C-alpha positions in Angstrom: 217.3 155.7 -178.7 216.6 155.1 -175.1 213.7 156.6 -173.2 214.3 158.9 -170.2 213.0 156.1 -167.9 215.4 153.6 -169.5 218.4 155.9 -168.9 217.3 156.6 -165.3 216.6 152.9 -164.6 220.0 151.9 -165.9 221.7 154.6 -163.6 219.7 153.3 -160.6 220.8 149.7 -161.3 224.4 150.9 -161.6 224.3 152.9 -158.4 222.3 150.4 -156.2 224.0 147.3 -157.5 227.5 148.7 -158.2 227.3 147.6 -161.9 229.9 148.8 -164.3 229.0 151.1 -167.2 229.6 148.1 -169.5 227.3 145.9 -167.6 224.6 148.6 -167.6 225.0 149.2 -171.4 224.8 145.4 -172.1 221.3 145.2 -170.5 218.7 144.1 -173.0 215.0 143.5 -172.5 215.8 139.8 -172.1 218.6 140.2 -169.6 217.7 138.2 -166.5 217.8 140.1 -163.2 217.0 138.4 -159.9 218.7 135.1 -159.8 220.9 136.1 -162.7 222.8 139.1 -161.4 224.6 138.1 -158.2 224.5 141.8 -157.1 220.7 141.7 -157.0 220.0 139.7 -153.9 217.0 140.0 -151.6 218.7 142.8 -149.6 219.3 144.9 -152.8 215.7 144.6 -153.9 214.4 146.9 -151.3 217.1 149.5 -152.1 216.3 149.2 -155.8 212.6 149.9 -155.3 213.3 152.8 -152.9 215.6 154.4 -155.5 213.1 153.8 -158.3 210.4 155.6 -156.2 212.7 158.5 -155.4 214.3 159.0 -158.8 211.4 158.2 -161.0 208.8 160.0 -158.9 206.6 156.9 -158.6 204.9 155.0 -155.8 205.3 151.2 -155.7 202.9 149.3 -153.5 204.1 146.0 -151.9 201.4 144.0 -153.7 202.8 145.1 -157.1 206.1 143.4 -156.4 206.4 139.8 -157.5 209.0 137.5 -159.1 207.9 138.3 -162.6 208.7 142.0 -162.1 212.4 141.1 -161.5 212.6 138.3 -164.1 214.1 140.5 -166.8 215.3 144.0 -167.4 212.5 144.4 -169.9 209.8 143.5 -167.4 211.3 146.0 -164.8 211.5 148.8 -167.5 207.9 148.2 -168.7 206.7 148.4 -165.1 208.7 151.6 -164.5 207.4 153.2 -167.7 203.8 152.3 -166.9 204.1 153.7 -163.4 205.5 157.0 -164.7 202.8 157.3 -167.3 200.1 156.8 -164.6 201.7 159.2 -162.2 
């Protein structure tokens, strides 16, 4: 069963990147993101984090964003869950 954060993050990725429902459903913790999904380019990253802040009710500081954060879906989800727990 998926967490609320997981469901919302999948919807954000779908909306921001234009991913299909099947692409979103197929995301696993090991699914590569930046450099693996052509839709997630440098321009889309800003939109992704803005939507995460708005829809998840979190604040993301610039110094928290690094390549490791966008390496896999699991890393991004863990980050989002930690931010929501701390909020």
